[in-house]
SEBA-529623 format. One line per field, with one value per residue (C-alpha): residue number from 1; residue in three letters; x negated, y negated, z. Coordinates in steps of 0.2 Angstrom, whole numbers. Each point is the difference from the previous one (the first is absolute). Layout:
BEGIN
num <- c(NUM/...)
residuo <- c(ALA/...)
px <- c(X/...)
py <- c(Y/...)
pz <- c(Z/...)
END
This chain:
BEGIN
num <- c(1/2/3/4/5/6/7/8/9/10/11/12/13/14/15/16/17/18/19/20/21/22/23/24/25/26/27/28/29/30/31/32/33/34/35/36/37/38/39/40/41/42/43/44/45/46/47/48/49/50/51/52/53/54/55/56/57/58/59/60/61/62/63/64/65/66/67/68/69/70/71/72/73/74/75/76/77/78/79/80/81/82/83/84/85/86/87/88/89/90/91/92/93/94/95/96/97/98/99/100/101/102/103/104/105/106/107/108/109/110/111/112/113/114/115/116/117/118/119/120/121/122/123/124/125/126/127/128/129/130/131/132/133/134/135/136/137/138/139/140/141/142/143/144/145/146/147/148/149/150/151/152/153/154/155/156/157/158/159/160/161/162/163/164/165/166/167/168/169/170/171/172/173/174/175/176/177/178/179/180/181/182/183/184/185/186/187/188/189/190/191/192/193/194/195/196/197/198/199/200/201/202/203/204/205/206/207/208/209/210/211/212/213/214/215/216/217/218/219/220/221/222/223/224/225/226/227/228/229/230/231/232/233/234/235/236/237/238/239/240/241/242/243/244/245/246/247/248/249/250/251/252/253/254/255/256/257/258/259/260/261/262/263/264/265/266/267/268/269/270/271/272/273/274/275/276/277/278/279/280/281/282/283/284/285/286/287/288/289/290/291/292/293/294/295/296/297/298/299/300/301/302/303/304/305/306/307/308/309/310/311/312/313/314/315/316/317/318/319/320/321/322/323/324/325/326/327/328/329/330/331/332/333/334/335/336/337/338/339/340/341/342/343/344/345/346/347/348/349/350/351/352/353/354/355/356/357/358/359/360/361/362/363/364/365/366/367/368/369/370/371/372/373/374/375/376/377/378/379/380/381/382/383/384/385/386/387/388/389/390/391/392/393/394/395/396/397/398/399/400/401/402/403/404/405/406)
residuo <- c(MET/PRO/LYS/ILE/THR/CYS/LYS/HIS/PHE/LYS/GLN/CYS/GLY/GLY/CYS/ALA/MET/LEU/ASP/LEU/ALA/TYR/GLN/ASP/GLN/VAL/SER/LYS/LYS/GLN/GLU/ARG/LEU/LYS/GLU/ILE/LEU/LYS/ASP/PHE/TRP/SER/ALA/ASP/ILE/PRO/ALA/THR/GLN/THR/ASP/ASN/PRO/VAL/PHE/PHE/ARG/ASN/LYS/VAL/GLU/LEU/GLY/PHE/CYS/ARG/GLN/PRO/VAL/TRP/LYS/GLU/PRO/PHE/ASP/LYS/LYS/VAL/LYS/ARG/ASP/LYS/THR/ILE/PRO/LEU/GLU/PHE/GLU/GLN/THR/LEU/GLY/PHE/LYS/LEU/LYS/GLY/ARG/TRP/ASP/ARG/ALA/VAL/ASP/ILE/GLU/GLU/CYS/TYR/LEU/PHE/ASP/GLU/HIS/LEU/ILE/PRO/LEU/LEU/THR/ALA/VAL/ARG/ALA/TRP/ALA/LYS/THR/GLU/ASN/LEU/GLU/TYR/TYR/ASP/HIS/ARG/LYS/HIS/THR/GLY/VAL/LEU/ARG/HIS/ILE/MET/LEU/ARG/VAL/GLY/LYS/ASN/THR/GLY/GLU/ALA/ILE/VAL/VAL/LEU/PHE/VAL/THR/ASP/ASP/VAL/PRO/GLU/LYS/SER/PHE/VAL/SER/ALA/VAL/GLU/SER/VAL/TRP/PRO/GLN/ALA/ASN/ILE/MET/VAL/ALA/VAL/ASN/THR/GLY/LEU/ALA/ASP/THR/ALA/ALA/PRO/GLU/SER/LEU/ARG/VAL/LEU/LYS/GLY/LYS/ASP/PHE/ILE/THR/GLU/LYS/ILE/ILE/LEU/CYS/ASP/ALA/GLN/GLY/THR/GLN/GLU/ARG/GLU/ILE/VAL/PHE/LYS/LEU/SER/PRO/GLN/SER/PHE/PHE/GLN/THR/ASN/THR/LEU/THR/ALA/GLN/LYS/MET/TYR/SER/ARG/VAL/ARG/ALA/LEU/VAL/LYS/GLU/ILE/SER/PRO/LYS/VAL/ILE/TYR/ASP/LEU/TYR/GLY/GLY/ALA/GLY/SER/PHE/SER/LEU/SER/CYS/ALA/ASP/LEU/CYS/GLU/LYS/SER/LEU/CYS/VAL/GLU/SER/VAL/ALA/PRO/ALA/ILE/TYR/ASN/GLY/ILE/GLU/ASN/ALA/LYS/LEU/ASN/ASP/VAL/LYS/ASN/VAL/GLN/PHE/PHE/CYS/ALA/LYS/VAL/GLU/ASP/PHE/VAL/LYS/GLN/GLN/PRO/LEU/GLU/ARG/LYS/ASP/VAL/LEU/ILE/ILE/LEU/ASP/PRO/PRO/ARG/SER/GLY/MET/HIS/PRO/LYS/ALA/ALA/LYS/ALA/VAL/ALA/GLU/SER/GLY/VAL/LYS/ASN/ILE/LEU/TYR/ILE/SER/CYS/ASN/PRO/VAL/THR/LEU/ALA/GLU/ASP/LEU/LYS/ILE/LEU/THR/ARG/TYR/TYR/ASP/VAL/LYS/ASP/VAL/GLU/ALA/PHE/ASP/PHE/PHE/PRO/HIS/THR/ASP/HIS/ILE/GLU/THR/LEU/VAL/GLN/LEU/LYS/LEU/LYS)
px <- c(79/9/3/-16/3/-11/3/-1/15/13/-14/-14/4/-12/15/19/5/-10/19/3/-9/-11/12/14/-10/-4/19/6/-14/5/20/-6/-9/15/9/-10/-1/18/3/-18/-1/15/-10/-10/-16/-12/-13/-20/-2/-15/-7/-5/9/-12/-16/4/-7/-16/0/8/-3/2/4/-7/13/-1/16/13/7/18/9/8/9/-5/15/-4/19/-6/-5/-15/1/-11/-2/-13/-17/-2/-12/-12/-5/-12/5/-6/10/14/13/14/16/8/-14/-16/-8/1/-11/6/-14/-2/-4/6/3/2/-3/-19/-13/-3/-16/13/5/-17/-8/14/-6/-17/4/10/-13/-12/11/2/-19/-5/14/7/17/12/8/16/10/9/-15/-11/-13/-12/-13/6/13/0/-6/1/-3/-3/-4/-2/12/-10/-17/1/-9/6/-3/8/0/1/8/-6/2/-19/-13/1/-13/-4/-11/12/16/-12/-2/18/4/-14/7/15/-4/-20/0/13/-8/3/2/3/13/3/17/6/14/17/7/4/-8/-17/-8/-16/-11/-19/-2/-16/-7/-4/-3/-1/9/12/10/8/2/16/6/16/4/8/7/12/17/-6/-14/-14/-12/-2/-8/-10/-1/-13/7/-11/9/-3/10/12/1/17/4/16/0/6/-15/6/19/-5/-13/15/9/-18/2/17/-2/-14/10/13/-13/-7/17/1/-18/-2/-14/3/6/7/-6/11/-2/-15/-8/-18/6/5/11/-13/-15/13/5/-15/-6/19/-2/-10/1/11/1/2/9/-2/0/-8/-19/-8/11/-5/-20/5/7/-18/-10/11/-1/-19/0/9/-7/17/-5/18/9/-2/7/9/0/18/19/7/16/-15/-10/17/2/-20/-3/17/0/-4/15/-8/-6/0/9/1/-1/7/-4/5/-3/18/6/1/-4/0/17/-12/-10/16/6/-15/-1/18/-2/-16/5/-11/5/-2/-1/-7/6/-5/8/-3/16/19/8/-11/-2/20/-2/-14/9/15/-13/-8/15/8/-13/-6/8/-4/-8/-2/-2/-9/-7/-16/0/-17/8/6/7/6/15/-13/-2/-8/10/-5/11/-5/9/4/2/19)
py <- c(29/18/14/11/19/11/19/1/-13/7/14/-12/-10/-16/-9/-1/-13/6/5/-19/-12/-10/-17/9/8/-18/-6/16/-5/-17/4/11/-14/-12/11/5/-18/-7/-6/-10/-6/-2/-7/13/5/-2/12/1/14/10/-7/20/14/14/2/-14/9/-2/14/18/16/16/18/16/15/17/6/13/0/-5/4/-13/-10/-2/-1/1/9/16/14/7/22/5/15/-7/-4/-19/-7/-16/-13/-16/-16/-18/-16/-11/10/9/-11/2/14/-4/18/-1/-9/-5/6/-16/1/-19/-15/-20/-5/-2/-3/8/12/10/13/4/-1/12/13/-2/4/14/7/-2/8/17/-1/1/9/-11/2/-14/-4/10/-11/14/12/-17/11/-7/-11/-12/-13/-17/-11/-19/-11/-22/-11/-19/-6/-17/9/17/8/17/13/17/9/18/7/18/9/7/1/1/-3/-18/0/9/-10/-18/7/4/-18/-8/10/-12/-16/-3/-13/4/-2/20/5/17/-3/15/4/15/-7/6/-16/-2/-15/-8/-3/4/4/-5/-7/4/-9/12/-13/-19/-10/4/-17/-10/-17/-9/-16/-10/-15/-14/-12/-15/2/-5/15/-9/9/-7/10/17/11/16/16/12/19/15/15/-4/-16/-8/-11/-5/18/-14/-11/-11/0/-4/-15/-8/2/-7/-15/-2/0/-11/-12/-2/-2/-15/-7/4/-8/9/-3/18/14/17/16/13/16/-6/15/-3/-19/-1/-16/-8/1/-6/-14/-6/-14/-8/0/-3/17/16/14/18/12/19/14/13/-3/4/-11/-14/6/-2/-18/-6/9/-10/-18/2/7/-14/-14/-1/-9/-7/18/9/17/8/19/0/4/-14/3/0/-15/-13/3/1/-18/-9/-8/-18/-8/-16/1/18/12/21/11/17/17/13/19/11/3/-21/-13/8/-10/-8/-7/-6/-6/-12/-7/-2/-11/-7/-17/2/-10/12/18/12/17/13/18/18/5/-11/10/-4/-19/1/6/-13/-14/1/-4/-15/-8/-2/-15/-2/-2/12/-15/13/16/6/21/4/18/9/18/4/17/0/-8/-10/-21/-12/-15/-18/-9/-18/-5/-18/-4/-5)
pz <- c(-44/-6/13/3/1/9/-2/22/3/11/8/5/14/-7/-9/3/-14/-17/-8/-2/-8/9/0/5/14/5/-1/12/11/0/4/12/11/-4/6/18/3/-3/18/-2/-16/-14/-17/-13/4/-14/1/-9/-10/-2/-17/-6/11/-7/8/13/16/8/12/-1/12/-7/9/-4/4/-1/1/-8/-18/-1/-14/-11/2/17/14/20/2/-11/11/-4/-3/13/-7/-12/6/-1/-15/5/-9/0/-2/-1/1/8/12/-5/4/15/5/11/-4/-20/-12/-19/-11/-8/-19/-5/10/-3/17/6/-16/-15/9/12/-11/-7/16/7/-13/4/16/-2/-12/13/14/-11/-5/18/7/13/7/1/17/7/10/8/6/0/-11/-14/-4/-12/11/-11/-14/4/-14/2/-15/-2/-11/-1/2/-10/19/2/12/4/14/2/18/6/13/-2/-12/-18/-12/-2/-14/-12/7/-4/-19/-3/7/-10/-16/-1/11/0/9/15/18/7/18/10/15/12/8/10/8/-2/-5/-19/-1/-10/17/1/15/-9/-15/-10/-16/-16/-10/-2/14/14/-7/-15/0/-9/-2/2/-11/6/-14/1/-7/-18/0/5/10/20/8/0/13/4/8/6/-2/8/-3/15/1/-3/-15/-11/-13/-14/-2/-14/5/20/-7/-7/17/10/-12/2/21/-5/-9/16/12/-12/1/20/4/17/11/7/-8/10/-10/10/-5/-11/-5/-5/-2/-20/4/12/-13/-13/9/10/-11/4/20/16/4/-1/13/-8/10/0/8/-10/6/-18/-9/11/-3/-17/-1/12/-12/-16/9/1/-19/-6/11/9/19/6/1/17/3/14/1/10/-1/-5/14/11/-6/-1/17/5/-11/-1/-19/-6/-4/-10/-18/1/-13/5/-15/6/-9/8/-4/-5/17/1/16/18/7/12/-13/-11/16/4/-18/1/14/-5/-7/-14/-13/-16/-2/-14/2/-12/1/-9/6/-1/11/14/-4/1/18/4/-11/15/14/-11/-7/16/1/-18/-18/-15/-12/-14/-5/-14/-4/-9/-7/5/-1/-18/-2/18/11/10/-1/8/8/5/9/6/16/7/19/4)
END
């Protein structure tokens, strides 16, 4: 695929590698991954690419910013002439690269969906008509804070959530959204906290439902569909951001589980149980362990939705779970999918010493993966490594490592 161009590249923090053709991006990530993991794996690392690296994200969060106007070119080192009064502007978009208090007024973007730019245009016009002030991140003033968009890539369902600090004209906001995205569910969320996160104190439906449904379609190596899992996603639910590439990874994990044929799966750092639900028909039981309570609630709900009865959910830190409930060994598979910070050292040590024959480690951060492998490879050999490019145009890549007991 030829190189994509965007007028905001190098200012917007959304993309870091847009100046490279997509295949070159993937090659660069593979080289970096191979270098980081060289102490554990010397062969080439194949990478599954995103089929179409345009409009691949299923969720975005954009910020409203009231900010001082900077004359082009933007340079943080340039000192302002304080004899001249500040001019202010209102922007809606992704954060400026390297800044927490400034946003780029997005007029072009290839990450989310073709609805994004028309929707932002409609919301800006609505805010101007209603004379609503964008949030000032230094003074903590203003009413409009964030807008979150989520879409089901396999279902077409969508939800738009407006984050505010106070009441806004809701009826006209609904009309603005409907003018470009009539089928979208619409919500409003209140966030008066100082932290710059889209974390609501309350959520309310303005139109439709407070969730969407999405499907993960699992196929065998020949592309034949084997299983379909339905997920109910609230605005805050965790779900892999690139649905269509993620389901390739889930399908690959499923194929490995089928090969290993365990009776019991320990799905550690399991989130809402995506791996457990994807492989539930291949084992007698799966134990999904996750410390984030809302993810556990989502998992339990999604298990019921898919009539899955052999997945047990545990709300606990993995390091506590493995201490309180020693891992079984016979006919067992451990699946690890820790956060970017990697595994807790106590959890890594317990897994390393578990005696379980097979481990599948899914990592979103190769640096912390390498740190964890230092512990795991005292007892395990790395059997295979492969990558999945969930985030085109960024330097992030997902890694799947197969480990076997020595």
